[in-house]
C-alpha positions as CSV (number, residue, x, y, z in Angstrom):
1,X,-26.9,102.5,-59.3
2,X,-30.5,101.8,-57.7
3,X,-32.4,100.6,-60.3
4,X,-29.4,98.0,-61.5
5,X,-29.5,97.1,-57.5
6,X,-33.3,96.5,-57.7
7,X,-32.8,94.5,-60.8
8,X,-30.1,92.6,-59.8
9,X,-31.7,91.3,-57.1
10,X,-35.3,90.8,-59.3
11,X,-32.9,88.0,-61.3
12,X,-31.3,86.5,-58.2
13,X,-34.5,85.8,-56.8
14,X,-35.7,82.9,-59.3
15,X,-32.0,81.3,-58.5
16,X,-32.5,81.3,-54.7
17,X,-36.9,80.0,-55.0
18,X,-35.4,77.2,-57.1
19,X,-32.0,76.3,-54.6
20,X,-34.1,76.3,-51.4
21,X,-36.7,74.3,-53.4
22,X,-34.3,72.0,-54.7
23,X,-33.4,71.6,-51.1
24,X,-36.7,71.6,-49.6
25,X,-37.6,68.6,-52.0
26,X,-34.3,66.6,-51.3
27,X,-35.2,66.9,-47.3
28,X,-39.2,65.0,-48.1
29,X,-37.6,62.4,-50.0
30,X,-34.2,61.7,-47.4
31,X,-35.0,58.1,-46.5
32,X,-33.4,55.9,-43.5
33,X,-31.1,53.3,-44.8
34,X,-33.0,50.8,-42.5
35,X,-36.3,52.1,-43.8
36,X,-36.3,48.2,-45.5
37,X,-35.4,46.6,-42.3
38,X,-38.3,48.2,-40.0
39,X,-40.7,46.8,-42.8
40,X,-39.7,43.6,-42.2
41,X,-39.1,43.4,-38.6
42,X,-43.0,45.2,-38.4
43,X,-44.1,42.1,-40.9
44,X,-42.2,39.6,-39.2
45,X,-44.3,41.1,-36.1
46,X,-46.9,40.5,-37.1
47,X,-46.9,37.4,-38.6
48,X,-45.6,35.7,-34.9
49,X,-48.1,37.9,-32.9
50,X,-51.0,36.1,-35.0
51,X,-49.3,33.0,-34.7
52,X,-48.5,33.4,-31.2
53,X,-52.4,34.0,-30.0
54,X,-53.7,30.8,-32.0
55,X,-50.4,28.5,-30.6
56,X,-51.3,29.6,-26.9
57,X,-54.8,28.4,-27.5
58,X,-54.3,25.3,-28.3
59,X,-51.1,24.4,-26.1
60,X,-51.0,21.5,-24.0
61,X,-48.8,22.7,-21.6
62,X,-51.0,24.5,-18.5
63,X,-47.8,24.8,-15.4
64,X,-47.8,27.9,-14.3
65,X,-44.6,28.6,-15.6
66,X,-46.0,27.7,-18.7
67,X,-48.6,30.0,-18.9
68,X,-46.6,33.0,-17.5
69,X,-43.3,32.2,-20.0
70,X,-46.6,32.3,-22.8
71,X,-48.1,35.5,-21.5
72,X,-44.7,37.2,-21.3
73,X,-44.3,36.5,-25.0
74,X,-47.7,37.2,-26.4
75,X,-46.8,40.5,-23.9
76,X,-43.2,41.1,-25.4
77,X,-44.3,40.1,-29.4
78,X,-47.4,42.7,-29.1
79,X,-45.2,45.7,-28.0
80,X,-42.8,44.8,-30.1
81,X,-45.7,45.4,-33.4
82,X,-46.8,48.8,-31.9
83,X,-43.2,50.1,-31.6
84,X,-42.1,48.5,-34.7
85,X,-45.2,50.1,-36.9
86,X,-45.4,53.2,-35.3
87,X,-42.1,53.7,-36.8
88,X,-43.2,52.7,-40.3
89,X,-45.8,55.3,-40.1
90,X,-43.0,57.7,-38.9
91,X,-41.0,56.9,-42.3
92,X,-44.0,57.9,-44.8
93,X,-44.0,61.6,-42.9
94,X,-40.3,63.2,-43.6
95,X,-41.3,66.1,-41.4
96,X,-42.3,63.8,-37.9
97,X,-39.6,60.8,-39.3
98,X,-36.5,63.4,-38.2
99,X,-37.3,63.3,-34.6
100,X,-36.5,59.3,-34.6
101,X,-34.1,58.3,-37.9
102,X,-30.7,58.6,-36.8
103,X,-31.3,59.7,-33.1
104,X,-30.7,58.3,-29.5
105,X,-34.1,57.5,-29.9
106,X,-34.2,55.3,-32.9
107,X,-30.8,53.5,-31.2
108,X,-33.1,53.1,-27.7
109,X,-35.5,51.3,-29.7
110,X,-34.0,49.2,-31.9
111,X,-32.0,47.5,-28.3
112,X,-35.6,47.6,-26.8
113,X,-37.3,45.4,-29.7
114,X,-33.9,43.0,-29.6
115,X,-34.2,43.0,-26.1
116,X,-37.9,41.8,-26.3
117,X,-37.6,39.4,-29.7
118,X,-34.6,37.8,-28.3
119,X,-37.0,36.7,-25.7
120,X,-39.9,35.9,-27.5
121,X,-37.3,33.3,-29.5
122,X,-36.0,31.7,-26.8
123,X,-39.8,30.6,-25.3
124,X,-41.4,30.4,-28.6
125,X,-38.9,27.9,-29.3
126,X,-38.2,25.7,-25.6
127,X,-40.1,22.4,-25.6
128,X,-41.6,23.4,-22.1
129,X,-43.6,25.8,-23.2
130,X,-45.5,24.2,-25.9
131,X,-45.9,27.0,-28.5
132,X,-44.0,26.3,-31.9
133,X,-41.7,22.9,-30.8
134,X,-43.3,20.0,-29.4
135,X,-42.1,17.6,-26.4
136,X,-39.7,15.9,-28.6
137,X,-38.4,19.0,-29.8
138,X,-40.1,19.3,-33.6
139,X,-41.3,22.4,-35.0
140,X,-44.9,22.0,-34.6
141,X,-46.0,25.5,-35.9
142,X,-43.6,26.8,-38.7
143,X,-45.1,30.4,-38.8
144,X,-44.6,31.1,-34.9
145,X,-40.7,29.1,-35.1
146,X,-39.4,30.5,-38.4
147,X,-40.9,34.3,-38.4
148,X,-39.4,33.8,-34.9
149,X,-36.2,33.8,-36.0
150,X,-36.6,36.1,-39.1
151,X,-37.8,38.8,-36.4
152,X,-34.4,38.6,-34.8
153,X,-32.1,37.8,-37.7
154,X,-33.7,41.8,-38.5
155,X,-32.9,43.0,-35.1
156,X,-29.8,42.3,-35.9
157,X,-29.4,43.7,-39.0
158,X,-31.3,46.8,-37.5
159,X,-28.5,47.8,-35.0
160,X,-26.1,47.0,-37.0
161,X,-27.2,49.4,-39.6
162,X,-27.6,51.9,-37.0
163,X,-24.4,51.6,-35.4
164,X,-23.4,51.8,-39.6
165,X,-24.4,55.5,-39.8
166,X,-24.6,56.9,-36.5
167,X,-20.6,56.1,-35.3
168,X,-19.3,54.8,-38.6
169,X,-18.4,51.4,-37.3
170,X,-19.3,48.6,-40.5
171,X,-19.1,46.0,-37.9
172,X,-19.4,42.9,-40.8
173,X,-17.0,44.4,-42.5
174,X,-14.7,44.9,-39.7
175,X,-15.1,41.3,-39.1
176,X,-14.3,40.8,-42.9
177,X,-11.0,42.4,-43.3
178,X,-9.4,43.2,-40.0
179,X,-8.5,39.1,-40.3
180,X,-8.7,36.2,-42.6
181,X,-11.5,33.7,-41.4
182,X,-13.0,35.9,-38.6
183,X,-16.5,36.2,-39.6
184,X,-16.7,32.2,-39.5
185,X,-15.1,32.0,-36.1
186,X,-17.2,34.5,-35.0
187,X,-20.4,32.2,-36.5
188,X,-19.2,29.1,-35.2
189,X,-19.3,30.2,-31.9
190,X,-22.8,31.7,-32.1
191,X,-24.1,28.3,-33.3
192,X,-21.7,26.3,-30.9
193,X,-24.2,28.2,-28.1
194,X,-27.4,27.5,-29.8
195,X,-26.3,24.0,-30.2
196,X,-24.8,23.6,-26.6
197,X,-28.4,25.4,-24.6
198,X,-30.2,23.1,-27.0
199,X,-28.8,19.8,-26.3
200,X,-28.5,21.1,-22.9
201,X,-32.7,22.0,-22.2
202,X,-33.6,18.7,-24.4
203,X,-31.2,16.7,-21.1
204,X,-33.2,18.4,-18.5
205,X,-36.3,17.8,-20.3
206,X,-36.0,14.3,-21.2
207,X,-33.4,13.3,-18.8
208,X,-33.4,15.6,-15.3
209,X,-35.6,14.5,-12.5
210,X,-37.5,17.5,-12.4
211,X,-37.9,17.3,-16.5
212,X,-41.2,17.3,-18.3
213,X,-42.3,14.1,-16.1
214,X,-41.9,10.3,-16.6
215,X,-44.6,9.4,-19.6
216,X,-42.0,12.3,-21.4
217,X,-38.4,10.6,-19.9
218,X,-35.9,9.8,-22.9
219,X,-33.8,6.7,-23.1
220,X,-30.0,6.2,-21.8
221,X,-28.9,6.6,-26.0
222,X,-30.8,9.2,-26.5
223,X,-29.8,11.5,-22.9
224,X,-25.7,10.1,-24.1
225,X,-26.5,12.2,-27.5
226,X,-27.8,14.9,-25.5
227,X,-24.2,15.1,-23.6
228,X,-22.5,14.6,-26.6
229,X,-24.5,18.2,-28.4
230,X,-23.5,19.5,-24.9
231,X,-19.5,18.4,-25.1
232,X,-19.0,20.0,-28.8
233,X,-21.4,22.7,-28.5
234,X,-18.8,23.9,-25.4
235,X,-16.1,22.7,-27.4
236,X,-16.8,25.3,-30.3
237,X,-17.5,28.3,-28.3
238,X,-13.9,27.6,-26.6
239,X,-12.2,27.0,-29.7
240,X,-14.1,29.9,-31.5
241,X,-13.3,32.3,-28.7
242,X,-9.6,31.6,-28.6
243,X,-8.9,31.7,-32.1
244,X,-11.1,34.9,-32.3
245,X,-9.1,36.1,-29.4
246,X,-5.8,35.5,-31.4
247,X,-6.8,37.0,-34.5
248,X,-7.3,39.8,-33.5
249,X,-5.0,40.7,-29.9
250,X,-1.4,38.5,-32.1
251,X,0.6,41.1,-33.6
252,X,1.6,40.0,-37.0
253,X,4.3,38.9,-37.4
254,X,6.3,35.1,-39.3
255,X,6.2,33.3,-36.6
256,X,3.4,33.7,-34.5
257,X,1.6,33.8,-38.0
258,X,2.4,30.5,-38.6
259,X,1.2,29.1,-35.2
260,X,-1.7,30.8,-35.2
261,X,-2.5,28.9,-38.6
262,X,-1.4,25.4,-37.2
263,X,-4.0,26.6,-34.8
264,X,-6.7,27.5,-37.4
265,X,-5.9,24.2,-39.8
266,X,-5.6,21.7,-36.6
267,X,-9.4,23.8,-34.3
268,X,-10.9,23.4,-37.9
269,X,-10.0,19.5,-38.4
270,X,-10.9,18.6,-35.2
271,X,-14.1,20.1,-35.0
272,X,-15.6,19.0,-38.5
273,X,-14.6,15.5,-37.3
274,X,-16.0,15.7,-34.5
275,X,-19.5,17.6,-35.9
276,X,-19.6,15.1,-38.7
277,X,-19.6,12.8,-36.0
278,X,-22.8,14.5,-33.6
279,X,-24.5,15.1,-36.6
280,X,-24.1,10.8,-37.9
281,X,-25.3,10.5,-33.7
282,X,-27.8,13.5,-32.8
283,X,-29.5,14.0,-35.7
284,X,-29.9,10.0,-35.8
285,X,-33.4,8.5,-35.6
286,X,-32.8,7.8,-31.7
287,X,-31.2,11.2,-31.1
288,X,-31.9,14.6,-29.6
289,X,-31.6,16.3,-33.2
290,X,-33.9,13.7,-35.1
291,X,-36.6,16.5,-35.5
292,X,-36.9,19.8,-37.4
293,X,-35.2,22.3,-34.7
294,X,-32.4,24.3,-33.3
295,X,-30.1,21.5,-32.8
296,X,-30.8,20.1,-35.8
297,X,-29.8,23.1,-37.5
298,X,-27.2,24.4,-35.5
299,X,-25.6,20.8,-35.3
300,X,-25.8,20.8,-39.6
301,X,-24.8,24.5,-39.2
302,X,-21.6,23.8,-37.1
303,X,-20.4,21.2,-39.9
304,X,-21.0,23.3,-42.8
305,X,-18.8,25.8,-40.8
306,X,-16.1,23.9,-39.9
307,X,-16.0,22.5,-43.8
308,X,-15.6,26.1,-44.8
309,X,-13.1,26.9,-42.8
310,X,-11.1,23.7,-43.9
311,X,-11.3,24.5,-47.4
312,X,-9.7,27.9,-46.8
313,X,-6.7,26.7,-45.1
314,X,-5.5,24.4,-47.7
315,X,-6.9,26.5,-50.4
316,X,-4.2,29.2,-48.8
317,X,-1.7,26.6,-48.0
318,X,-2.2,25.7,-51.7
319,X,-2.0,29.6,-52.6
320,X,1.6,30.0,-50.7
321,X,3.1,27.2,-51.8
322,X,2.3,28.3,-55.5
323,X,3.3,31.8,-55.4
324,X,6.5,31.1,-53.7
325,X,7.1,28.7,-56.4
326,X,6.6,31.1,-59.1
327,X,8.7,33.1,-56.7
328,X,11.9,31.6,-57.1
329,X,11.6,32.1,-61.1
330,X,13.7,29.4,-63.6
331,X,17.8,30.3,-61.6
332,X,17.0,30.9,-58.3
333,X,18.3,29.3,-55.0
334,X,16.3,28.2,-52.1
335,X,12.9,28.2,-51.6
336,X,11.5,27.1,-48.3
337,X,7.6,27.7,-47.1
338,X,6.3,29.3,-44.2
339,X,8.7,30.9,-42.0
340,X,11.5,30.3,-43.6
341,X,13.6,32.5,-45.9
342,X,12.9,32.8,-49.2
343,X,15.9,33.3,-51.8
344,X,16.5,34.1,-54.9
345,X,16.5,36.5,-57.8
346,X,12.5,38.2,-59.1
347,X,10.4,36.8,-55.8
348,X,6.7,37.8,-55.8
349,X,4.1,37.0,-53.6
350,X,0.2,37.2,-54.5
351,X,-2.0,39.4,-52.7
352,X,-4.3,36.2,-51.2
353,X,-0.7,35.3,-50.1
354,X,-0.2,38.2,-48.2
355,X,-3.8,38.6,-47.6
356,X,-3.6,35.4,-45.3
357,X,-2.0,34.0,-41.9
358,X,0.0,31.6,-42.8
359,X,3.3,33.5,-44.8
360,X,2.9,37.4,-43.8
361,X,6.6,37.9,-44.0
362,X,8.7,36.6,-46.6
363,X,12.4,37.8,-46.9
364,X,13.5,38.2,-50.5
365,X,17.4,39.0,-51.4
366,X,20.3,38.4,-54.5
367,X,21.6,34.8,-54.5
368,X,24.2,34.3,-52.8
369,X,27.1,31.3,-54.2
């Protein structure tokens, strides 16, 4: 009996050793889902820091406020570079990386980097500081301008990935699945903020009493078009918040969904028309958005998103009409659209119709003679 026990232990030893070895191999090969994001952020910080140092050495803005903000941007960019480099190096050491990857430390680092980089992107894009843009708002340092915004995008991606893996909350997925077109309305609100802020900054710099000086004062037409950009940005933000809040807060019944769809259709049409006029006036030769910069990109992007919203609404309208016609059949009774009852035999509604806010409740029943 004793020899049998020893023999069984010896036979199981290779199996146990192989299992343990396989587990150790798995531990050493596990990699954070955010490793690529960290590498991208590190590369952006390297390029941005080099471009920022060069831009600071050749800037023409020597006011105390401009110099202070330039130094802050360099310091924040240097700190972000060191932190991102440290995290990337830790990812190459599987045993040490477990201290950071997926822990509260990583979450704190992501929040700190995002806060620092938000300030960097705002400072380098401001015409008062003479770093990535000149006095007219045009891009004067492409590497600094574009990679500062790329770094900001990487920071947002890091935060979204961390929230998804740690708390199980998929923010992009929630925006897509919670309500149709919700992500587009949120994007339109963000673009409205950029458009409003850029227009207000250019107005302060070239039309205000405490601007960049008499030699850089804008014309009356320029100042009026800055005000147009401010109004369009505010209007876009307010409409975006109202529609997004309604989509998230209003319960789905037939009447409210009809009203919400009508509000979406009307608001997207007004925004598209306003942004089309804004693009024509703001980005023209005498407008504040003529130079390639934040105002130029935000104005055109707002117009594109508004057109996408209109197209989606019209597509839902067409699908709803097609679904109702197909559901009425050849010998059906009466058929009404968007909220009124549909009476007929063999009524069927397409999945896209059910997903839209246009018709969430369609009642079917037998034909009553």
